[in-house]
N, C-alpha and C positions, 0 to 999 in steps of 0.2 A: 176540374175542367168540366168532366162530364161524368154521370153514374146514372146508368137508365138502360134502358131495354135497347139490344145490337143492333135490332132494326131501324130507331129513333135515331143512331148516332150520325147518320149522315144528313136525314134532314134537318137535324137541330145546329149542327156546324154550318149550313148553309143558309138557315134563319141569320145567324151573326156574318157572314158575307165571307164566307170561305168554302169555294166550291172544289170537290173532286173532280178531275179531270176524266173522261173515259178511259184513255190509256193507262191511268196510273191504280196503281192497287189500293185497295179501301184501309188496309193498315199500313200502310207506308204514308197513306196523306194521314189518316189521324195521327201517326207518330210526329209527322211533321209539324201540325200545330203545335206542339210544345217547343218548337227550336223558330230560330231565325228565316227556315226556309217557307215560315206559313207566309212570307210576301207574294209569293207563287201559284197560290191558290185564293188571294184576296179576287173581288168582282168588283168593278166601279159602280156607284152610287148608281147611274142610270141601267144596267144590266136588268136583264130579265130572270137573272137567276133567285137573285134575292133584292130586297129593298128594304136599307137601313139608312139610319139618318145621322147616325153618329161614326165613329174611327172606329175601326175593329178592335177589339181587346188585343193589347199587348201583354200586360201583366197575369198572371197567375191571379192575384186579385181582381182584376178585371173580368176574368173568368167566371172565377169565384162569383163573383155580381150578377153576371147574367145568368146563370144557373139557379141561383137560390131565385130569380126570378121568372123560371122557366115553370111549364107544366106540370113536367117531369117531377122537377124538384117537389111541389105540393105535392105530385099523388104521395112520393114516397113516404114525406112526412106525414100524411095522412095515414098510410099503412101503419106508420111505425106508433101513430098515438092513437089508434084502434085497438081494443083491450083483447089478450089472448084467448084463442076459443081453447076450449076444456080439451079437445081432444089434442091439441097440441102441448099442453100442459103436459098431458097426460104422459105424451111421448117424452116429454124432456126427462122427465122423472123415472122412466122404465128404462130408457137409454143413455141419456146423457150424463144425468146427474150421478148415477153409477159406475160411470168410468172413471178408472183411478189414473191419476196421473202420471205413474209410471204403471210400465207395464209387469215388471217383476217386483218383488220385496227389496228390503231393503239388502239381507245376504245375498240375495239370488244377485242383486244386481252388481253387490261389491265383489262378488266370484267374477261376474264377466268382466268387469272393468279389472281386475287384476289380471288376469289370464292375456286381457289385452296390451296393459303394461308390461307383463312380465316378457310376451313376445315382442315388443318393440325393443327393451332392453337387451333380448338375447339376439337380435338383428345387428345390433350395435357394434358389430365385431371388432371394427378399428379402435374404437375408444374403448374396448375391454382388454385389448393385446397391448394398446399402449399403457394403461392403469397397470396392468401386471407387471409388466417390464420394470415399472418407474417401481412399483412396491417392492420387487425383489434389487432392486439396485439400491434403495436407499435404505431398504432394512440390511442388507450387506453392509454398506456404509457405515450406517450407524453403529451397526453391532462392532463390527473393527476397530471404528473410532475410540468407543469406549469400551471394549474386550477386558473385561475381568476390573471393574475398577475398584476401588477401597469404597466401601460402604459408610466407613464413617468419615466421609468427604461426602456431607450431603449437599452440598451446592453439585456436586457432579451426579450424584443418584437423583435429586428433584429435578436437576438440569435433564437428565435424561427421560425421566418420567414426563414432562413437560413439553419437552418436544416430541415425542411419541404422542402425546396426547393432542398434539396440535397440529402435526403433519397427516393425521389419518382422519381428524375433524377439519381440517380446512379444504381438504379435497375436494370436499363436496361443495365447494364455489364453484369448481366446474359442470355443475346442474343450473346454475342460474338463468344460460340460453337456453336449457332443454325445458326447463318450466315455463319459459314464456314461450315457447312455441308449442308446447302442449296447451296452455292456457288460450290459446286462439281455437284448437279444435276442440275445447270443452267448451267456449261459449256456442258453439255451433249445435253439440251435440246436448249442450243442457236447453238451449230454445227449443230442441225439438222431444225434450222430456227423455233422453234415453238415458239416462241416471241419475243419480241424486249427487250432490255435491260433495257431502262427505264419504261417498262410496269413492269420487274420483280422488281425494285429498289421500283416504287409508291406501289406495290401489298405487297411486302413486309412490306412498313411502314404502310399501310393502315390497314395490320391485324393485327397491334398493337393496332389501336385506339381505338378499344372497350375494350380491357385489359385496357391497359392506361386509360381511362377515369373513367374505378369503379373505378380501385384502388387511383385514386387521387380524385373521391367523396367521397369515405368511408375514407382514410385518412384525407383529409381536412373537411370533417363533424365532425371528432374528435377534432382534432387539432384548427380549426376556434375557434368553439363554445365555447368549454370546455374552452379554453384561454382566452375567451375575445374581440376578434379582435370585430370592427365597426360592431352594427349591421344592419341589411338589405340585401335586397337579392340580388341587384345591385354590392356590392362590395363582397359579397361570390362569385358570381357568376365570376369576373374577377379574383378574387384570384384564382378561381379554373382552369378559361380560361388557366391562366397564368399557374398553374402548368403540364395542359395539353402539352402545346404546348413545354416548357422547358421536359416534359418528353419525347416526340418527337422528340423535337431537339438531346438531348443526344441520342437517338434511332438512329437517323438518323447518326451520328457523327461514333457512333460504327461499323455501316453499311458502311461506308464510309472506316474505318480501316480495318475492315476486307476484304475489298478488296483491299488494298494494300499490306496486309499482304501475304505473302507466302503461311503460315499454321497456327495454334491456338498456337505453342510453341512461335513464336515472337506477334501474336493479341494479346496474352492474357496480357504479359508484356509490351506493347506499350498502352493499355488502361489504366493498373493501373497508367502509368508514367502519361497519357493524364490528368486522373481522379485527380492526385496529383496537377497537374496545373489549372486544375477547381474549385476546393477549394480552393486554397490558394492564388489565384485573384480572388474571386468573390466580395471581397471590405468587407469581415466581420474579417476575421484572419487579414490581414494585411488592414488596410483603405485606400482610395486612394491617399494623399496623402503622406504615406509612402513606396508606390510601387516605387521602382527604375524606372529611367525615361527608359530605355532600357530593362524596363519587363512590363509599362504600357499598349503596345499595348494587352499582353496579357488581361487585365481589358476591353478594348475596344469590343474583338470579343468573350466574354466570356458570353455564353448561361446564366450562372448563375447568373452571375451579375447583366445582362439587367433584369432577373426575378424579383432578389432581390430587385434591386433599383425599378420596376415599382410596387410590391404590398407594398414595404415601404411607398412610395412616394404617393400611393392611401387609404392607411390607415392614414397617418399622414397628411395627405393634406385635408382628410374629415372635416366636419363643427365640428366633435364631438372634434377633437384633434387640427386644425386649429383656436386656438381661443387665445386671447392675456392672459387671466384668466383661468386657471387650478388648481384646487384642492388648490385654496388660495393664488396662486402664480403668479404674475403679469411677465409674460415672455417678452412683448414689450418693458416694461418700464425699464427690469433689462438687457436686453440680444436684445433689437429693434428687435423681430422677435416673429412671434408665439410660441406657446408649440410644434405645430408640424415640423415647421421648424428648432427651437432650436434642438429638438432630432435626426433630419436627421442630421445635422449640428456634432452631436457627432460622427458621421462616412464619415465625407463626402460625406454624398449622396446627389446628387442634388434635391432641393425643388420644381421645376419648374411642373407644371402639364402634362406639355409637354412630360416627359420621363413616362408619366401612359401610354400613348397608343403607344407611342413610342418605349417601351420594346415590344409591341405586333408585331410591324411591324418588329423588327429586329428578333425575334424567328420566325415567318413567313418565312421572307428573311434565316433565319441560316438555317431552313428544306429542302425551295427548292432549295438552294447550296450543302448542303451535297448531298440530291439525286441524281441532276446532277452531282457531282463530282464522287458520289459513282457508278452511271451508265457509266460515261466515262472512270475511271479505271477498270471497269468490262469488258467492250467493247474492249478498247484497252492494257491490262494486263490480260494476263491468267497464271495461275499457273499448267494448266493441261498437259502442253505441253513439254515431256521429251526431256530433251538434247540430241544433237546428239552424236553418238558414235563412233569412227573411230579406227580398229584396226591396227595398223602399225607393219611394224617387226624392231626390237632391232636393232640398228647399232651395230659394233666389231670394236673396235679399233687395235685387232692385230691377227697375225694368227693363234695362240692358242683358240679364239673364233672361229672364222670360222673352226677350223676343227671341233669343238664340232657341229658346225651347221650343217659340212658334214654328221656326225656320226648321227644326229636326222635325217636328211635328207632319208638318207639310213634306217632308223627306221621306218621311215615314210612309203618305197616304200613296204612293205611288204604287199601284197594284203590280206592275209589271219589275219590278225592284226584283230581280233574281240573283243577285250578287251582294245578296245584303250579307256583312261580316257577322262574326261569333260575337258581335259587340252588344248583340240584340239583347241578353241579359247572361250576365258573366258574374259565374257563381263560383266562386272558388271555393276549395276545399276546406273544412275547419281546420286541419292540421298545416295547410300550407297559406290560407289566408292573411293578406296583407294588408287588406283597407284598412282605414282606420276606425277602430271599435271605442273610441270612448265613451258613447250616449250609449252603447248596447250594454245587455245584460252579457255574463261571463258564459254564459250557456249559448248564445247566439252567434253569428255570424251577418254582418248587416252588409251588404254588398251594393256601392254602388251604381246607379245606372246612368252614368255621363255616357255619353256617344263616343266610342273611340274614331280615330281619323287612321285609316288606313296610311302606313309608311312604307309601301312597296306598292310595284307595278305587278298586278296579277297577271298571271302566264298560262298561256294556252299551249295545250301538248297536239301536235297533230303529228300523225306517221301516213303517207303514202305509199302503195303498191312494192312494201318493204320485202326484203329478200335476203335470206342468208343461207350459204350453201359451204357444206364443210368436206374437204376430202375424204373419200373411202379409205380406212385403214389399209387394205392390201390392195388399192389400186389408186395410187399417187396422182396420176393424168384423170382420172373419174373424180365427180362430186356427187353429193346429194342434196335437195334442197329442204333443210329443218322449216322453213318460213316461205312460204309461196304468195307473195301479193299483198300481203296485208297491210291494211289502211283504216284510220281509224283517231280518236281525240279522246281529250279529257278537259275538259273546264275547269276554271282554277274556281274554288269556293265549293267544288262538288267531290264525291268519293265516285269513282269508276272502277266496277269488278270486272276482272276478266272471268270468264265462266267455260267450262269446257273439262271433258274426260282427261284422264291421267294420261299426259304422254301427248296431249293433243297440240304442246307448245307456248302453254302461256307463262311460262318461267323463262323459256327461250325470248322470248318475243321482248319480256322486262330487260332479261341482261342486254339485248341488243340494242334497246333505247335507252338505256343507263352506261353505254359506253362497257359493258364488263368484258366482251368478248374478245380476245385477243388473236385467237385463230379465226382461218374463215374467211370469205369474203360477204358483204353487206351491200345491197343494192339498194337504191331507193330513198325516199326523203323522209327526214325527221325534223319538223319545226317547230319552233318557239315564238309565239306571237307572230307568227308569218315569216320567220329567218332562219336560218340553214342554221341547225345546232352544232356548234362545237365541241370538244371534248371539254374546254373550260367554260362554256356556258352550261352546259350538262353539270358539272359538277357546282357550279355556282348556284344553282338555280333549282336544283332537285338535290331529296334525301331517298337513298335506295337500303332497304332492308332486303336483304335475301334470308330464304326459307331456312338457314339456320340461326338467325338472329334470332333474342329471345325476347319479347317482350315482359316489362315487368308486370309480375299478378298485381303488386300491390298501387297500382295506378290504372286512370283510363286512358283511353287515346289522346283527349282534348288534354291532360295534365302531362302526357308525356310529349307532347308537342308545345305546350307552353314552357316544361323544363326545357327541351331544347332549342327554342326560342330566347330564353333570359341568357344561355348557354355560349351563344354563337355570335349574340351582340354584344358590343362594346360598353362599357359602362357610362361614357356619355349619354347614351338614349336614355331617355325615362323608360317606367316599368309601362306607364301607358303605353309609351310608342312599341314597346318590344311586345307588349299583350297584342295589340293590332294586328304585328307580322306573322301571327300563329297560321 
C-alpha cells in the first residue's frame, strides 16, 4: 500500500481520498485503511480535502498500482537504480560480509543446544517417573514369566530377545509429539540463526541418551539375569550395548519422521505404520526364509533385525552353547552342527560371529544416517511458512452479473458507510480455506470477493446510570457501591475497550452487563437496540469470555469468531450465511 517517508504517509493517502479525522490517531487511521473500516475515512468527490475522479481503491492490487504511479515510488526506484558509492561498498565489505551466519562455532553451538535439551528433559519429571515405573514393572513381568527358561527351546529364547528389543525400542514412539513441539521452536530459532540444524538434531538425540541408557540398564538387568542368559559381564554389556543402540536408532528414526510430517496428525499414523514394518520384518514373527523377495530389503535395513541377530549370535555362539553335546544330546552327530548353530538355524539366523559386531556397526550407521537425514529435511523443508493468499475478482459471464456488480459498487461508494461488514475482503487461512481452488496452484489460496449479505440484526448495547451495590461482610444492613452511575454504549461492528487502572471496576461492569452477578443489587438500565435487556436476550445476543478463559494461541480473533459462528448455526445455513454472521 505504501512504502516511503513517514511524514508523507498522511498526505499520500489523502490524495487517494482517505482523510484522517482530527480526533483519530494516525497509526490507527493507517491500520484501518487495510480493513473494511476505510469507508469512514473516504471523502466525497466534491470535498476540498482531495480531488479524485475515480473510485477509491479497495483491493491490495489497486493500492499497489496507485503507489507505483506515485512520485514516492519513482524516487525509490531511482535510488535503487543508482550505482553504489565506493564508501558504502567498503563499509559492506568490512562490516557486513565478515559477519558470520552463526555467532558460535559448530561444536560450541552444539554443546549449548545440548545443555538446553538436557535441561528440558530433566524438567519433565512426570514423564520420567512414569517411564521408570513402567520399565521396572514390565521388567519384573518379563523376567518372572520366562524365569530360567530352557535354552534348547529356541522359540522361547529368541522370543524373549525379540520382545526385549521391541519393548525398549518402540518406547521411543512416545517422543513423536515431543519432537513435533520442539520443531516449532526450532523454526523460530533457526530463522534467527541461533544455531545450526545439525546441532539441533544431535542435541535432540544426545539428550535422550541418559534416559535410554538407564531404561535399558534396568529392564535388561531384570530380563537377562532372571531368564538365565549366558553369565558373564562381557556378554551382558554387549546385550546392553545393543539395546541402547537400537533404542537410539529408533529414536533417530522418529525424529526424521517428524521432520518429514507436516503435523502430528500425520506423524502419528506414519510412526504406527513404520512400527508395523519393523515388528513384522525383524526375523522372528516371519523368519528370513519366509519373507517374500520383494520385502526382503526391509529385513536387511531393519534395526530390530540387526539387533536381534547380533544378540542371538552372541548368546548361542558362546562357549556355553557352542558345543556338540548339550543336555545329553549330541547335535553334531544328528544335525552336523553345534547346539548353538542348530538353535539359530531354526529361525534362519546366520551363525557367523561376524554378525555380532556387524550389528553394532549397522546400528551406529543407522543412527548417523537418520540424524543426517533429519537435519537435511529440517533445513530444506519447512512447514511454518503459510501458503500465499491471492485476492481475485470473480469473473462475470452475463450482463445480469455485471449489473449486480454495478449495484454493489454504488453501495461501496457511500462515504459514510460505517457499518461495513468484514465481507470487504474475506481471507481464509491456508489450513482452513474452503473456497474452491480448482484453478489455483497448489501453493496458493484464492479468495472469492463476492459480497456477503448479513443474515442477522446488528445489536447496539447501551447502559445508563448503572449502579451495583453489595452488602458489607460484617454489616449485613449496610452496602457499598461498586458501580456508581456508569453510562456508556457499544456499537455493532466495532471493538470497544474499557480502560482503567486495576480495581477500577472494569470486570465488575462487564459481569453486571452479562448477567454474571448473582448477589447484590443492580440499578439502572441495560438496553439492546433501545429495548430493556432481559436475561434471555443477553444470553442469545452476546458471548462473554471471562478473564480466566484462554484464547487459542494458534488462531486469530477473526478465526475464533468464525469457528464459533460455524458451531452455533445449523447445517441448513450456507457457509456464506454463517460467515456473514461473524
